mmCIF file of the N, C-alpha and C atoms, coordinates in Angstrom:
data_MODEL
# 
_entry.id   MODEL 
# 
loop_
_atom_site.group_PDB 
_atom_site.id 
_atom_site.type_symbol 
_atom_site.label_atom_id 
_atom_site.label_alt_id 
_atom_site.label_comp_id 
_atom_site.label_asym_id 
_atom_site.label_entity_id 
_atom_site.label_seq_id 
_atom_site.pdbx_PDB_ins_code 
_atom_site.Cartn_x 
_atom_site.Cartn_y 
_atom_site.Cartn_z 
_atom_site.occupancy 
_atom_site.B_iso_or_equiv 
_atom_site.pdbx_formal_charge 
_atom_site.auth_seq_id 
_atom_site.auth_comp_id 
_atom_site.auth_asym_id 
_atom_site.auth_atom_id 
_atom_site.pdbx_PDB_model_num 
ATOM 1   N N  . MET A 1 1  ? -13.586 -27.469 96.172  1.00 0.00 ? 1  MET A N  1 
ATOM 2   C CA . MET A 1 1  ? -13.445 -26.620 97.695  1.00 0.00 ? 1  MET A CA 1 
ATOM 3   C C  . MET A 1 1  ? -14.324 -26.919 98.448  1.00 0.00 ? 1  MET A C  1 
ATOM 4   N N  . GLU A 1 2  ? -14.701 -27.240 99.053  1.00 0.00 ? 2  GLU A N  1 
ATOM 5   C CA . GLU A 1 2  ? -16.409 -27.109 99.534  1.00 0.00 ? 2  GLU A CA 1 
ATOM 6   C C  . GLU A 1 2  ? -16.487 -26.005 100.497 1.00 0.00 ? 2  GLU A C  1 
ATOM 7   N N  . TYR A 1 3  ? -18.182 -25.449 100.652 1.00 0.00 ? 3  TYR A N  1 
ATOM 8   C CA . TYR A 1 3  ? -18.776 -24.619 100.459 1.00 0.00 ? 3  TYR A CA 1 
ATOM 9   C C  . TYR A 1 3  ? -20.292 -24.796 101.010 1.00 0.00 ? 3  TYR A C  1 
ATOM 10  N N  . ARG A 1 4  ? -20.754 -24.951 102.296 1.00 0.00 ? 4  ARG A N  1 
ATOM 11  C CA . ARG A 1 4  ? -21.573 -24.629 103.232 1.00 0.00 ? 4  ARG A CA 1 
ATOM 12  C C  . ARG A 1 4  ? -22.653 -25.800 102.406 1.00 0.00 ? 4  ARG A C  1 
ATOM 13  N N  . GLY A 1 5  ? -21.740 -26.960 102.110 1.00 0.00 ? 5  GLY A N  1 
ATOM 14  C CA . GLY A 1 5  ? -22.743 -28.516 101.801 1.00 0.00 ? 5  GLY A CA 1 
ATOM 15  C C  . GLY A 1 5  ? -22.181 -28.252 100.541 1.00 0.00 ? 5  GLY A C  1 
ATOM 16  N N  . TYR A 1 6  ? -21.850 -27.839 99.966  1.00 0.00 ? 6  TYR A N  1 
ATOM 17  C CA . TYR A 1 6  ? -21.435 -27.914 97.963  1.00 0.00 ? 6  TYR A CA 1 
ATOM 18  C C  . TYR A 1 6  ? -20.153 -27.919 98.014  1.00 0.00 ? 6  TYR A C  1 
ATOM 19  N N  . SER A 1 7  ? -19.803 -28.122 96.678  1.00 0.00 ? 7  SER A N  1 
ATOM 20  C CA . SER A 1 7  ? -18.374 -28.495 96.065  1.00 0.00 ? 7  SER A CA 1 
ATOM 21  C C  . SER A 1 7  ? -18.534 -27.657 94.833  1.00 0.00 ? 7  SER A C  1 
ATOM 22  N N  . ILE A 1 8  ? -17.584 -26.843 95.064  1.00 0.00 ? 8  ILE A N  1 
ATOM 23  C CA . ILE A 1 8  ? -17.095 -25.748 93.892  1.00 0.00 ? 8  ILE A CA 1 
ATOM 24  C C  . ILE A 1 8  ? -15.815 -26.456 93.008  1.00 0.00 ? 8  ILE A C  1 
ATOM 25  N N  . GLU A 1 9  ? -16.092 -26.791 91.615  1.00 0.00 ? 9  GLU A N  1 
ATOM 26  C CA . GLU A 1 9  ? -14.727 -27.246 91.068  1.00 0.00 ? 9  GLU A CA 1 
ATOM 27  C C  . GLU A 1 9  ? -14.896 -26.371 90.072  1.00 0.00 ? 9  GLU A C  1 
ATOM 28  N N  . ASP A 1 10 ? -13.733 -26.817 89.640  1.00 0.00 ? 10 ASP A N  1 
ATOM 29  C CA . ASP A 1 10 ? -13.266 -26.129 88.364  1.00 0.00 ? 10 ASP A CA 1 
ATOM 30  C C  . ASP A 1 10 ? -13.383 -27.239 87.511  1.00 0.00 ? 10 ASP A C  1 
ATOM 31  N N  . ILE A 1 11 ? -13.792 -26.198 86.232  1.00 0.00 ? 11 ILE A N  1 
ATOM 32  C CA . ILE A 1 11 ? -14.370 -27.603 84.908  1.00 0.00 ? 11 ILE A CA 1 
ATOM 33  C C  . ILE A 1 11 ? -13.254 -27.269 83.670  1.00 0.00 ? 11 ILE A C  1 
ATOM 34  N N  . GLY A 1 12 ? -12.209 -26.476 83.546  1.00 0.00 ? 12 GLY A N  1 
ATOM 35  C CA . GLY A 1 12 ? -11.190 -26.814 83.168  1.00 0.00 ? 12 GLY A CA 1 
ATOM 36  C C  . GLY A 1 12 ? -11.483 -25.649 81.860  1.00 0.00 ? 12 GLY A C  1 
ATOM 37  N N  . THR A 1 13 ? -12.467 -25.363 81.515  1.00 0.00 ? 13 THR A N  1 
ATOM 38  C CA . THR A 1 13 ? -12.624 -24.227 80.422  1.00 0.00 ? 13 THR A CA 1 
ATOM 39  C C  . THR A 1 13 ? -12.618 -22.940 80.983  1.00 0.00 ? 13 THR A C  1 
ATOM 40  N N  . PHE A 1 14 ? -11.576 -22.045 80.497  1.00 0.00 ? 14 PHE A N  1 
ATOM 41  C CA . PHE A 1 14 ? -11.412 -20.543 80.875  1.00 0.00 ? 14 PHE A CA 1 
ATOM 42  C C  . PHE A 1 14 ? -11.405 -20.305 82.193  1.00 0.00 ? 14 PHE A C  1 
ATOM 43  N N  . ALA A 1 15 ? -11.101 -21.509 82.925  1.00 0.00 ? 15 ALA A N  1 
ATOM 44  C CA . ALA A 1 15 ? -10.787 -21.287 84.336  1.00 0.00 ? 15 ALA A CA 1 
ATOM 45  C C  . ALA A 1 15 ? -12.425 -20.824 84.746  1.00 0.00 ? 15 ALA A C  1 
ATOM 46  N N  . MET A 1 16 ? -13.576 -21.541 84.353  1.00 0.00 ? 16 MET A N  1 
ATOM 47  C CA . MET A 1 16 ? -14.486 -20.989 85.107  1.00 0.00 ? 16 MET A CA 1 
ATOM 48  C C  . MET A 1 16 ? -14.919 -22.127 86.360  1.00 0.00 ? 16 MET A C  1 
ATOM 49  N N  . LYS A 1 17 ? -15.702 -22.104 87.208  1.00 0.00 ? 17 LYS A N  1 
ATOM 50  C CA . LYS A 1 17 ? -16.611 -22.997 88.160  1.00 0.00 ? 17 LYS A CA 1 
ATOM 51  C C  . LYS A 1 17 ? -17.728 -23.668 87.998  1.00 0.00 ? 17 LYS A C  1 
ATOM 52  N N  . GLU A 1 18 ? -17.900 -24.527 88.802  1.00 0.00 ? 18 GLU A N  1 
ATOM 53  C CA . GLU A 1 18 ? -19.461 -25.141 88.696  1.00 0.00 ? 18 GLU A CA 1 
ATOM 54  C C  . GLU A 1 18 ? -19.368 -25.523 89.881  1.00 0.00 ? 18 GLU A C  1 
ATOM 55  N N  . ILE A 1 19 ? -21.035 -25.519 90.567  1.00 0.00 ? 19 ILE A N  1 
ATOM 56  C CA . ILE A 1 19 ? -21.191 -26.015 91.532  1.00 0.00 ? 19 ILE A CA 1 
ATOM 57  C C  . ILE A 1 19 ? -21.221 -27.361 91.411  1.00 0.00 ? 19 ILE A C  1 
ATOM 58  N N  . LYS A 1 20 ? -21.339 -28.307 92.626  1.00 0.00 ? 20 LYS A N  1 
ATOM 59  C CA . LYS A 1 20 ? -21.837 -29.596 92.418  1.00 0.00 ? 20 LYS A CA 1 
ATOM 60  C C  . LYS A 1 20 ? -22.478 -29.834 93.933  1.00 0.00 ? 20 LYS A C  1 
ATOM 61  N N  . ALA A 1 21 ? -23.342 -31.162 94.388  1.00 0.00 ? 21 ALA A N  1 
ATOM 62  C CA . ALA A 1 21 ? -23.499 -31.115 95.378  1.00 0.00 ? 21 ALA A CA 1 
ATOM 63  C C  . ALA A 1 21 ? -22.797 -32.269 96.072  1.00 0.00 ? 21 ALA A C  1 
ATOM 64  N N  . VAL A 1 22 ? -22.645 -32.162 97.403  1.00 0.00 ? 22 VAL A N  1 
ATOM 65  C CA . VAL A 1 22 ? -21.439 -32.997 98.034  1.00 0.00 ? 22 VAL A CA 1 
ATOM 66  C C  . VAL A 1 22 ? -21.889 -34.317 98.168  1.00 0.00 ? 22 VAL A C  1 
ATOM 67  N N  . GLY A 1 23 ? -21.729 -35.292 98.305  1.00 0.00 ? 23 GLY A N  1 
ATOM 68  C CA . GLY A 1 23 ? -22.361 -36.615 98.130  1.00 0.00 ? 23 GLY A CA 1 
ATOM 69  C C  . GLY A 1 23 ? -23.447 -37.177 96.899  1.00 0.00 ? 23 GLY A C  1 
ATOM 70  N N  . ARG A 1 24 ? -24.359 -37.231 97.119  1.00 0.00 ? 24 ARG A N  1 
ATOM 71  C CA . ARG A 1 24 ? -25.618 -38.190 96.266  1.00 0.00 ? 24 ARG A CA 1 
ATOM 72  C C  . ARG A 1 24 ? -26.200 -36.586 95.907  1.00 0.00 ? 24 ARG A C  1 
ATOM 73  N N  . GLY A 1 25 ? -26.847 -36.560 94.784  1.00 0.00 ? 25 GLY A N  1 
ATOM 74  C CA . GLY A 1 25 ? -28.489 -35.999 94.658  1.00 0.00 ? 25 GLY A CA 1 
ATOM 75  C C  . GLY A 1 25 ? -27.641 -34.737 93.669  1.00 0.00 ? 25 GLY A C  1 
ATOM 76  N N  . SER A 1 26 ? -28.330 -33.838 93.239  1.00 0.00 ? 26 SER A N  1 
ATOM 77  C CA . SER A 1 26 ? -28.002 -32.692 92.194  1.00 0.00 ? 26 SER A CA 1 
ATOM 78  C C  . SER A 1 26 ? -28.370 -31.168 92.603  1.00 0.00 ? 26 SER A C  1 
ATOM 79  N N  . VAL A 1 27 ? -27.541 -30.547 91.930  1.00 0.00 ? 27 VAL A N  1 
ATOM 80  C CA . VAL A 1 27 ? -27.879 -29.071 92.150  1.00 0.00 ? 27 VAL A CA 1 
ATOM 81  C C  . VAL A 1 27 ? -29.221 -28.374 92.392  1.00 0.00 ? 27 VAL A C  1 
ATOM 82  N N  . VAL A 1 28 ? -29.955 -27.536 92.958  1.00 0.00 ? 28 VAL A N  1 
ATOM 83  C CA . VAL A 1 28 ? -31.041 -26.954 92.993  1.00 0.00 ? 28 VAL A CA 1 
ATOM 84  C C  . VAL A 1 28 ? -30.835 -25.652 91.501  1.00 0.00 ? 28 VAL A C  1 
ATOM 85  N N  . LEU A 1 29 ? -32.122 -25.900 90.392  1.00 0.00 ? 29 LEU A N  1 
ATOM 86  C CA . LEU A 1 29 ? -31.696 -25.246 89.532  1.00 0.00 ? 29 LEU A CA 1 
ATOM 87  C C  . LEU A 1 29 ? -31.007 -23.808 89.170  1.00 0.00 ? 29 LEU A C  1 
ATOM 88  N N  . SER A 1 30 ? -31.360 -23.059 90.398  1.00 0.00 ? 30 SER A N  1 
ATOM 89  C CA . SER A 1 30 ? -31.210 -21.535 90.773  1.00 0.00 ? 30 SER A CA 1 
ATOM 90  C C  . SER A 1 30 ? -29.237 -21.782 91.162  1.00 0.00 ? 30 SER A C  1 
ATOM 91  N N  . LEU A 1 31 ? -28.832 -22.768 91.038  1.00 0.00 ? 31 LEU A N  1 
ATOM 92  C CA . LEU A 1 31 ? -27.344 -22.505 91.432  1.00 0.00 ? 31 LEU A CA 1 
ATOM 93  C C  . LEU A 1 31 ? -26.775 -23.346 90.383  1.00 0.00 ? 31 LEU A C  1 
ATOM 94  N N  . ARG A 1 32 ? -27.319 -23.876 89.588  1.00 0.00 ? 32 ARG A N  1 
ATOM 95  C CA . ARG A 1 32 ? -26.880 -24.680 87.933  1.00 0.00 ? 32 ARG A CA 1 
ATOM 96  C C  . ARG A 1 32 ? -25.626 -23.701 87.068  1.00 0.00 ? 32 ARG A C  1 
ATOM 97  N N  . GLY A 1 33 ? -24.650 -23.926 86.280  1.00 0.00 ? 33 GLY A N  1 
ATOM 98  C CA . GLY A 1 33 ? -24.043 -23.302 85.733  1.00 0.00 ? 33 GLY A CA 1 
ATOM 99  C C  . GLY A 1 33 ? -22.915 -22.929 86.060  1.00 0.00 ? 33 GLY A C  1 
ATOM 100 N N  . ASN A 1 34 ? -22.031 -21.892 85.427  1.00 0.00 ? 34 ASN A N  1 
ATOM 101 C CA . ASN A 1 34 ? -20.946 -21.824 85.400  1.00 0.00 ? 34 ASN A CA 1 
ATOM 102 C C  . ASN A 1 34 ? -20.270 -20.044 86.161  1.00 0.00 ? 34 ASN A C  1 
ATOM 103 N N  . TYR A 1 35 ? -19.563 -20.474 87.495  1.00 0.00 ? 35 TYR A N  1 
ATOM 104 C CA . TYR A 1 35 ? -19.399 -19.129 87.498  1.00 0.00 ? 35 TYR A CA 1 
ATOM 105 C C  . TYR A 1 35 ? -17.981 -18.493 86.938  1.00 0.00 ? 35 TYR A C  1 
ATOM 106 N N  . THR A 1 36 ? -17.137 -17.615 87.128  1.00 0.00 ? 36 THR A N  1 
ATOM 107 C CA . THR A 1 36 ? -16.262 -16.583 86.627  1.00 0.00 ? 36 THR A CA 1 
ATOM 108 C C  . THR A 1 36 ? -15.164 -17.344 87.923  1.00 0.00 ? 36 THR A C  1 
ATOM 109 N N  . ASP A 1 37 ? -15.685 -17.021 88.744  1.00 0.00 ? 37 ASP A N  1 
ATOM 110 C CA . ASP A 1 37 ? -14.492 -17.428 90.249  1.00 0.00 ? 37 ASP A CA 1 
ATOM 111 C C  . ASP A 1 37 ? -15.105 -17.766 91.545  1.00 0.00 ? 37 ASP A C  1 
ATOM 112 N N  . PHE A 1 38 ? -14.110 -18.198 92.290  1.00 0.00 ? 38 PHE A N  1 
ATOM 113 C CA . PHE A 1 38 ? -15.119 -19.052 93.304  1.00 0.00 ? 38 PHE A CA 1 
ATOM 114 C C  . PHE A 1 38 ? -15.754 -18.242 94.554  1.00 0.00 ? 38 PHE A C  1 
ATOM 115 N N  . LYS A 1 39 ? -15.446 -17.013 94.264  1.00 0.00 ? 39 LYS A N  1 
ATOM 116 C CA . LYS A 1 39 ? -16.085 -15.924 94.848  1.00 0.00 ? 39 LYS A CA 1 
ATOM 117 C C  . LYS A 1 39 ? -17.230 -15.715 94.847  1.00 0.00 ? 39 LYS A C  1 
ATOM 118 N N  . ALA A 1 40 ? -17.718 -15.548 93.182  1.00 0.00 ? 40 ALA A N  1 
ATOM 119 C CA . ALA A 1 40 ? -19.325 -15.589 92.724  1.00 0.00 ? 40 ALA A CA 1 
ATOM 120 C C  . ALA A 1 40 ? -19.865 -16.831 92.968  1.00 0.00 ? 40 ALA A C  1 
ATOM 121 N N  . ALA A 1 41 ? -19.713 -17.931 92.833  1.00 0.00 ? 41 ALA A N  1 
ATOM 122 C CA . ALA A 1 41 ? -19.876 -19.265 93.197  1.00 0.00 ? 41 ALA A CA 1 
ATOM 123 C C  . ALA A 1 41 ? -20.459 -19.181 94.767  1.00 0.00 ? 41 ALA A C  1 
ATOM 124 N N  . MET A 1 42 ? -19.741 -18.511 95.687  1.00 0.00 ? 42 MET A N  1 
ATOM 125 C CA . MET A 1 42 ? -20.102 -18.585 97.225  1.00 0.00 ? 42 MET A CA 1 
ATOM 126 C C  . MET A 1 42 ? -21.048 -18.048 97.234  1.00 0.00 ? 42 MET A C  1 
ATOM 127 N N  . LYS A 1 43 ? -21.135 -16.246 96.818  1.00 0.00 ? 43 LYS A N  1 
ATOM 128 C CA . LYS A 1 43 ? -22.055 -15.568 97.019  1.00 0.00 ? 43 LYS A CA 1 
ATOM 129 C C  . LYS A 1 43 ? -23.243 -15.913 96.291  1.00 0.00 ? 43 LYS A C  1 
ATOM 130 N N  . ALA A 1 44 ? -23.483 -16.646 95.104  1.00 0.00 ? 44 ALA A N  1 
ATOM 131 C CA . ALA A 1 44 ? -24.733 -17.375 94.486  1.00 0.00 ? 44 ALA A CA 1 
ATOM 132 C C  . ALA A 1 44 ? -25.143 -18.285 95.787  1.00 0.00 ? 44 ALA A C  1 
ATOM 133 N N  . ILE A 1 45 ? -24.315 -19.139 96.246  1.00 0.00 ? 45 ILE A N  1 
ATOM 134 C CA . ILE A 1 45 ? -24.933 -20.432 97.681  1.00 0.00 ? 45 ILE A CA 1 
ATOM 135 C C  . ILE A 1 45 ? -25.369 -19.099 99.015  1.00 0.00 ? 45 ILE A C  1 
ATOM 136 N N  . ASP A 1 46 ? -24.380 -18.475 98.994  1.00 0.00 ? 46 ASP A N  1 
ATOM 137 C CA . ASP A 1 46 ? -25.057 -17.921 100.194 1.00 0.00 ? 46 ASP A CA 1 
ATOM 138 C C  . ASP A 1 46 ? -26.203 -17.345 100.039 1.00 0.00 ? 46 ASP A C  1 
ATOM 139 N N  . PHE A 1 47 ? -26.994 -16.948 98.611  1.00 0.00 ? 47 PHE A N  1 
ATOM 140 C CA . PHE A 1 47 ? -27.951 -15.854 98.647  1.00 0.00 ? 47 PHE A CA 1 
ATOM 141 C C  . PHE A 1 47 ? -28.899 -16.547 98.502  1.00 0.00 ? 47 PHE A C  1 
ATOM 142 N N  . TYR A 1 48 ? -28.584 -18.371 97.939  1.00 0.00 ? 48 TYR A N  1 
ATOM 143 C CA . TYR A 1 48 ? -29.727 -18.978 98.143  1.00 0.00 ? 48 TYR A CA 1 
ATOM 144 C C  . TYR A 1 48 ? -29.713 -20.295 99.014  1.00 0.00 ? 48 TYR A C  1 
ATOM 145 N N  . GLU A 1 49 ? -29.294 -19.703 99.889  1.00 0.00 ? 49 GLU A N  1 
ATOM 146 C CA . GLU A 1 49 ? -29.051 -20.610 101.526 1.00 0.00 ? 49 GLU A CA 1 
ATOM 147 C C  . GLU A 1 49 ? -29.972 -19.414 102.442 1.00 0.00 ? 49 GLU A C  1 
ATOM 148 N N  . ASP A 1 50 ? -29.771 -18.472 101.994 1.00 0.00 ? 50 ASP A N  1 
ATOM 149 C CA . ASP A 1 50 ? -30.187 -17.069 103.023 1.00 0.00 ? 50 ASP A CA 1 
ATOM 150 C C  . ASP A 1 50 ? -31.696 -17.135 102.706 1.00 0.00 ? 50 ASP A C  1 
ATOM 151 N N  . ASN A 1 51 ? -32.230 -17.309 101.351 1.00 0.00 ? 51 ASN A N  1 
ATOM 152 C CA . ASN A 1 51 ? -33.575 -16.944 101.217 1.00 0.00 ? 51 ASN A CA 1 
ATOM 153 C C  . ASN A 1 51 ? -34.645 -18.205 100.110 1.00 0.00 ? 51 ASN A C  1 
ATOM 154 N N  . LYS A 1 52 ? -33.643 -19.429 100.769 1.00 0.00 ? 52 LYS A N  1 
ATOM 155 C CA . LYS A 1 52 ? -34.440 -20.685 100.372 1.00 0.00 ? 52 LYS A CA 1 
ATOM 156 C C  . LYS A 1 52 ? -35.638 -21.070 100.926 1.00 0.00 ? 52 LYS A C  1 
ATOM 157 N N  . PRO A 1 53 ? -36.613 -21.507 100.499 1.00 0.00 ? 53 PRO A N  1 
ATOM 158 C CA . PRO A 1 53 ? -38.018 -21.397 100.597 1.00 0.00 ? 53 PRO A CA 1 
ATOM 159 C C  . PRO A 1 53 ? -38.297 -22.712 101.634 1.00 0.00 ? 53 PRO A C  1 
ATOM 160 N N  . THR A 1 54 ? -39.109 -22.351 102.679 1.00 0.00 ? 54 THR A N  1 
ATOM 161 C CA . THR A 1 54 ? -39.143 -23.606 104.101 1.00 0.00 ? 54 THR A CA 1 
ATOM 162 C C  . THR A 1 54 ? -40.078 -23.847 103.684 1.00 0.00 ? 54 THR A C  1 
ATOM 163 N N  . LYS A 1 55 ? -40.051 -25.372 104.540 1.00 0.00 ? 55 LYS A N  1 
ATOM 164 C CA . LYS A 1 55 ? -41.309 -26.496 104.247 1.00 0.00 ? 55 LYS A CA 1 
ATOM 165 C C  . LYS A 1 55 ? -42.502 -26.130 104.193 1.00 0.00 ? 55 LYS A C  1 
ATOM 166 N N  . GLU A 1 56 ? -42.735 -24.740 105.436 1.00 0.00 ? 56 GLU A N  1 
ATOM 167 C CA . GLU A 1 56 ? -43.986 -24.210 105.408 1.00 0.00 ? 56 GLU A CA 1 
ATOM 168 C C  . GLU A 1 56 ? -44.576 -23.663 104.491 1.00 0.00 ? 56 GLU A C  1 
ATOM 169 N N  . LYS A 1 57 ? -43.406 -22.999 103.676 1.00 0.00 ? 57 LYS A N  1 
ATOM 170 C CA . LYS A 1 57 ? -43.793 -21.980 102.612 1.00 0.00 ? 57 LYS A CA 1 
ATOM 171 C C  . LYS A 1 57 ? -44.397 -23.041 101.132 1.00 0.00 ? 57 LYS A C  1 
ATOM 172 N N  . GLN A 1 58 ? -43.701 -24.091 101.093 1.00 0.00 ? 58 GLN A N  1 
ATOM 173 C CA . GLN A 1 58 ? -44.034 -24.719 99.827  1.00 0.00 ? 58 GLN A CA 1 
ATOM 174 C C  . GLN A 1 58 ? -44.884 -25.311 99.981  1.00 0.00 ? 58 GLN A C  1 
ATOM 175 N N  . GLU A 1 59 ? -45.443 -26.085 101.252 1.00 0.00 ? 59 GLU A N  1 
ATOM 176 C CA . GLU A 1 59 ? -46.895 -26.296 101.499 1.00 0.00 ? 59 GLU A CA 1 
ATOM 177 C C  . GLU A 1 59 ? -47.898 -24.958 101.637 1.00 0.00 ? 59 GLU A C  1 
ATOM 178 N N  . ASP A 1 60 ? -47.528 -24.254 101.647 1.00 0.00 ? 60 ASP A N  1 
ATOM 179 C CA . ASP A 1 60 ? -48.693 -23.166 101.113 1.00 0.00 ? 60 ASP A CA 1 
ATOM 180 C C  . ASP A 1 60 ? -49.147 -22.870 99.781  1.00 0.00 ? 60 ASP A C  1 
ATOM 181 N N  . ALA A 1 61 ? -47.625 -23.133 99.269  1.00 0.00 ? 61 ALA A N  1 
ATOM 182 C CA . ALA A 1 61 ? -47.966 -22.776 97.751  1.00 0.00 ? 61 ALA A CA 1 
ATOM 183 C C  . ALA A 1 61 ? -48.708 -23.703 97.142  1.00 0.00 ? 61 ALA A C  1 
ATOM 184 N N  . LYS A 1 62 ? -48.500 -24.913 97.399  1.00 0.00 ? 62 LYS A N  1 
ATOM 185 C CA . LYS A 1 62 ? -49.354 -26.363 96.943  1.00 0.00 ? 62 LYS A CA 1 
ATOM 186 C C  . LYS A 1 62 ? -50.490 -25.967 97.029  1.00 0.00 ? 62 LYS A C  1 
ATOM 187 N N  . THR A 1 63 ? -51.127 -25.492 98.519  1.00 0.00 ? 63 THR A N  1 
ATOM 188 C CA . THR A 1 63 ? -52.844 -25.711 98.506  1.00 0.00 ? 63 THR A CA 1 
ATOM 189 C C  . THR A 1 63 ? -53.070 -24.467 97.977  1.00 0.00 ? 63 THR A C  1 
ATOM 190 N N  . ASN A 1 64 ? -52.037 -23.262 97.804  1.00 0.00 ? 64 ASN A N  1 
ATOM 191 C CA . ASN A 1 64 ? -52.772 -22.286 96.720  1.00 0.00 ? 64 ASN A CA 1 
ATOM 192 C C  . ASN A 1 64 ? -53.042 -21.748 95.455  1.00 0.00 ? 64 ASN A C  1 
ATOM 193 N N  . ARG A 1 65 ? -52.637 -23.516 95.035  1.00 0.00 ? 65 ARG A N  1 
ATOM 194 C CA . ARG A 1 65 ? -52.715 -23.481 93.531  1.00 0.00 ? 65 ARG A CA 1 
ATOM 195 C C  . ARG A 1 65 ? -53.864 -23.737 93.052  1.00 0.00 ? 65 ARG A C  1 
ATOM 196 N N  . THR A 1 66 ? -54.078 -22.741 91.961  1.00 0.00 ? 66 THR A N  1 
ATOM 197 C CA . THR A 1 66 ? -55.848 -23.064 91.363  1.00 0.00 ? 66 THR A CA 1 
ATOM 198 C C  . THR A 1 66 ? -55.816 -24.064 89.988  1.00 0.00 ? 66 THR A C  1 
ATOM 199 N N  . GLY A 1 67 ? -56.639 -24.861 89.671  1.00 0.00 ? 67 GLY A N  1 
ATOM 200 C CA . GLY A 1 67 ? -56.250 -25.981 88.666  1.00 0.00 ? 67 GLY A CA 1 
ATOM 201 C C  . GLY A 1 67 ? -57.415 -25.441 87.345  1.00 0.00 ? 67 GLY A C  1 
ATOM 202 N N  . ARG A 1 68 ? -56.495 -25.540 86.328  1.00 0.00 ? 68 ARG A N  1 
ATOM 203 C CA . ARG A 1 68 ? -57.012 -25.204 85.194  1.00 0.00 ? 68 ARG A CA 1 
ATOM 204 C C  . ARG A 1 68 ? -58.210 -26.014 84.513  1.00 0.00 ? 68 ARG A C  1 
ATOM 205 N N  . GLY A 1 69 ? -59.347 -25.624 83.893  1.00 0.00 ? 69 GLY A N  1 
ATOM 206 C CA . GLY A 1 69 ? -60.168 -26.222 83.785  1.00 0.00 ? 69 GLY A CA 1 
ATOM 207 C C  . GLY A 1 69 ? -61.073 -26.615 82.849  1.00 0.00 ? 69 GLY A C  1 
# 
């Protein structure tokens, strides 16, 4: 089943589901793992997509890092 640019697939063990990338690439760390059903996987994708960092926030985080010395 495809949902919001991700593929939710059965992994064959205990009816668990896994989120995979559509096409090439990998799934972000926060979406990796097993889900009990499609609804739980879709909820995780929705949460990530609604709260994922924007390019601007990522750039700010890079410039605010302090080095260890």
